[in-house]
C-alpha positions as CSV (number, residue, x, y, z in Angstrom):
1,E,61.8,50.0,124.0
2,H,62.9,54.1,124.1
3,A,65.1,54.1,121.5
4,L,62.3,52.4,119.3
5,L,59.6,54.6,120.9
6,A,61.9,57.8,119.9
7,T,62.7,56.6,116.1
8,V,58.9,56.3,115.4
9,A,58.5,60.0,117.0
10,M,60.9,61.9,115.0
11,Q,59.4,59.9,111.8
12,K,56.5,60.7,112.4
13,G,57.4,64.0,113.4
14,Y,59.5,64.5,110.5
15,D,56.7,63.5,108.0
16,G,53.8,65.6,109.5
17,A,52.2,62.8,110.8
18,D,48.5,63.1,111.9
19,D,49.9,60.3,114.7
20,F,52.8,62.2,115.8
21,E,51.2,63.2,119.2
22,A,50.0,59.8,120.1
23,A,53.5,58.5,119.3
24,A,54.9,61.4,121.3
25,A,52.8,60.5,123.9
26,A,53.8,56.5,124.0
27,L,57.2,58.1,124.3
28,D,56.2,59.9,127.5
29,D,55.2,57.0,128.8
30,N,57.9,55.4,128.3
31,T,60.3,57.8,130.0
32,I,57.9,57.8,133.3
33,A,58.2,54.5,133.3
34,L,62.1,54.2,133.2
35,G,62.0,57.4,135.6
36,E,59.5,55.1,138.1
37,A,62.4,52.7,137.7
38,I,65.5,54.4,138.9
39,G,63.2,56.1,141.2
40,S,62.6,52.7,142.9
41,V,66.8,52.3,143.6
42,Y,67.5,55.4,144.3
43,G,64.6,57.4,145.2
44,D,61.7,60.4,144.8
45,A,64.7,62.9,143.6
46,A,66.7,60.8,141.2
47,E,63.1,60.4,139.5
48,E,62.7,64.2,139.1
49,Q,66.1,64.5,137.8
50,F,66.3,61.7,135.4
51,L,62.9,63.0,134.0
52,E,64.0,66.6,133.9
53,L,67.5,65.1,131.4
54,W,65.5,62.5,129.9
55,R,62.9,65.0,128.9
56,Q,65.4,67.6,127.8
57,H,67.2,65.0,125.9
58,I,64.0,64.2,123.9
59,G,63.4,67.8,123.3
60,F,67.0,68.1,121.7
61,F,66.1,65.2,119.4
62,V,62.8,67.1,118.6
63,D,64.9,70.3,117.5
64,Y,67.3,67.8,115.8
65,T,64.4,66.7,113.5
66,V,62.4,70.2,112.8
67,A,66.0,71.3,111.9
68,T,67.0,68.2,109.6
69,A,62.7,68.8,108.4
70,E,63.7,72.8,107.6
71,D,67.3,72.2,106.1
72,D,68.0,74.4,109.3
73,Q,72.3,73.4,109.5
74,Q,72.8,76.0,111.8
75,A,70.1,74.7,114.1
76,R,70.7,71.1,113.9
77,M,74.5,71.6,114.8
78,A,73.1,73.6,117.6
79,A,70.6,70.6,118.6
80,L,74.0,68.4,118.3
81,E,75.6,70.3,120.8
82,S,72.7,70.1,123.0
83,L,73.1,66.0,122.8
84,D,76.7,66.5,123.4
85,G,75.8,68.3,126.6
86,Y,74.0,66.2,127.6
87,R,75.1,63.1,127.4
88,Q,78.1,64.6,129.9
89,A,75.4,65.8,132.4
90,F,73.8,62.8,132.7
91,A,76.7,60.6,132.6
92,T,77.6,62.7,135.4
93,F,74.6,61.7,137.2
94,L,74.5,57.9,137.2
95,G,78.1,58.5,138.1
96,D,76.7,60.3,141.0
97,A,73.9,58.0,142.1
98,N,76.0,55.3,141.8
99,P,80.3,54.8,142.3
100,E,80.0,51.5,140.3
101,I,78.7,53.5,136.8
102,D,81.8,55.2,135.1
103,P,80.6,58.0,134.1
104,S,82.9,57.9,130.6
105,A,81.4,54.9,129.7
106,V,77.7,55.5,130.1
107,A,79.2,58.8,127.8
108,E,80.5,56.9,125.1
109,G,77.0,54.6,125.0
110,L,75.0,57.3,124.9
111,Q,77.0,59.1,121.9
112,M,76.2,55.8,120.2
113,H,72.6,56.6,121.3
114,V,72.1,60.0,119.5
115,N,74.7,58.6,116.3
116,Q,72.0,55.8,115.6
117,L,68.7,58.0,116.4
118,T,70.4,60.9,114.1
């Protein structure tokens, strides 16, 4: 669901569509639901940390989308570098929360997510 909502929001942002704000709000509603799920398992502090990391990565996709729309290759590369940092930070977050989670596998899966959305 997140990937679909992110794709729609990115496309609407790229197009400058009138309903971009609604798409972005739907994406954030999904973010909140995911945060609540994390919090229900790992506690309030983990939920807050998740929300911060998750919203950051959405912002990096916004940066990428804006840079693409403006044909700014330097800004696109900066956004991709930020997304790479996010992959590592989020993988570490999950690995710290649950020792059964392999951070390298998470980072690899997130690379696929980044590739699909960009």
